[in-house]
C-alpha positions in Angstrom: 0.0 0.3 0.2 1.3 3.2 -1.1 2.1 5.9 1.7 1.3 9.6 1.7 3.1 11.0 4.9 2.0 15.0 5.1 4.5 16.8 6.9 2.5 19.8 8.9 3.5 22.8 10.4 0.6 25.1 12.2 1.3 28.5 13.2 0.6 30.1 9.6 -1.0 26.7 7.9 -3.5 26.1 10.5 -4.2 29.8 11.4 -3.5 33.2 10.7 -0.8 35.1 11.8 -3.6 37.6 13.3 -4.2 34.8 15.5 -0.6 34.1 16.9 -1.3 36.6 19.8 -3.0 34.1 21.4 -0.9 30.8 21.7 -2.0 27.7 20.1 -4.6 28.8 18.4 -6.5 27.2 15.7 -8.9 28.2 12.7 -11.9 26.3 11.9 -11.8 27.6 8.6 -8.4 26.4 7.9 -8.4 23.3 9.7 -12.0 22.3 7.4 -10.4 23.1 4.0 -6.6 21.6 5.3 -8.7 18.2 6.2 -10.8 18.5 3.3 -8.1 18.7 0.9 -6.4 15.7 2.5 -9.7 14.0 2.2 -9.6 14.9 -1.5 -6.1 12.9 -2.1 -8.3 9.9 -1.8 -5.1 8.3 -0.4 -5.0 4.7 1.1 -2.1 5.2 3.7 -2.3 8.9 4.9 -0.3 10.1 7.7 0.5 13.1 9.4 3.6 14.5 11.0 4.4 17.6 13.0 7.2 19.2 12.1 5.6 22.5 14.1 6.8 23.9 17.1 3.5 22.8 18.4 5.2 18.9 17.8 6.5 19.6 21.6 3.4 19.1 23.0 3.1 15.7 20.9 3.6 12.4 23.2 3.7 9.2 21.6 1.9 7.4 24.3 -1.1 9.5 23.6 -0.7 12.0 26.6 -0.5 14.9 24.9 -0.7 18.8 25.7 -4.1 20.3 25.5 -3.3 22.5 22.6 -2.7 19.2 20.5 -5.3 17.2 22.3 -7.5 20.1 20.5 -5.9 19.9 17.3 -6.0 16.1 17.3 -9.8 16.3 18.1 -10.6 18.7 15.4 -8.9 16.0 12.8 -10.6 13.2 13.9 -13.9 15.0 12.9 -12.3 14.4 9.4 -11.0 11.3 10.3 -7.4 12.5 10.5 -4.8 12.0 13.1 -1.5 12.8 14.1 1.0 9.6 13.3 4.1 11.4 14.5 6.8 14.0 14.7 10.2 15.3 13.7 13.4 15.7 16.0 14.1 19.1 16.2 17.7 19.9 14.2 20.2 22.3 16.1 20.6 24.5 13.3 17.1 25.2 13.1 16.6 23.6 9.3 13.2 22.0 8.9 14.2 20.3 5.5 16.8 18.9 7.5 14.2 17.7 9.9 12.1 16.1 7.6 15.1 14.6 5.8 16.5 12.6 9.1 12.5 11.8 9.4 12.3 10.3 6.0 15.3 8.1 5.9 15.1 7.2 9.7 11.7 5.7 8.6 12.4 4.5 5.8 10.0 6.5 3.9 11.8 7.2 0.8 9.6 5.8 -1.2 6.5 7.4 0.3 4.7 10.5 -1.4 5.4 13.7 1.1 3.9 16.8 0.7 5.5 19.7 3.0 2.7 21.9 4.2 4.2 25.2 5.9 4.4 29.2 5.4 8.1 30.1 5.9 10.0 28.9 3.2 13.3 30.7 4.8 13.7 27.7 7.8 14.3 25.4 5.1 18.1 25.4 4.4 18.5 22.2 2.7 17.4 20.7 -0.3 14.3 18.1 0.4 14.5 14.6 -0.6 13.3 14.2 -4.3 10.3 12.2 -2.6 9.2 15.2 -1.0 6.6 18.1 -2.8 5.9 21.3 -0.5 3.3 23.5 -0.3 4.2 27.2 1.1 1.3 28.8 2.7 0.5 32.6 3.1 0.6 33.2 6.7 -1.8 35.4 6.6 -4.6 33.5 5.4 -3.5 30.2 6.2 -4.3 26.9 4.5 -7.3 28.8 2.8 -9.1 27.9 -0.8 -6.6 29.3 -3.0 -3.9 26.8 -1.4 -6.5 23.7 -1.7 -6.6 24.4 -6.0 -3.1 23.2 -6.2 -3.4 20.0 -6.2 -0.9 17.1 -6.5 -2.9 13.9 -7.8 -0.1 13.6 -10.5 2.6 13.4 -8.2 0.4 11.0 -5.9 -0.6 9.0 -9.2 -4.3 9.3 -8.1 
């Protein structure tokens, strides 16, 4: 079964920069559009991996911080769940974190979609099986982003 991995940032993707004054805010519209986008991919084995600093609240045993429990609850409404998180790279290179996750979990044959709002933190080049969706942090994940389809990349 072909696996599709979504490497997910939260701030600027599932919320808007105008909402950052209150920590760990989620935007219902951004979440709704993001989840419907993932459902439209019709991927048989979809995994969401947190790359966001929010990942510090995610725990393998299910003992999550309240903001992660809230996020997971909202994703569950769409049949989605968080499957893991990347490690933090000491240089702040998000691409290296993602590449290391892919290599250590032997996921080089998977389709990977990286969803983030800040291309500046991608200091390295992503592995060839990764495609990126860079979101405008002012609007978060929106219909305009959703229109960028990856069907050919995913073979759907």
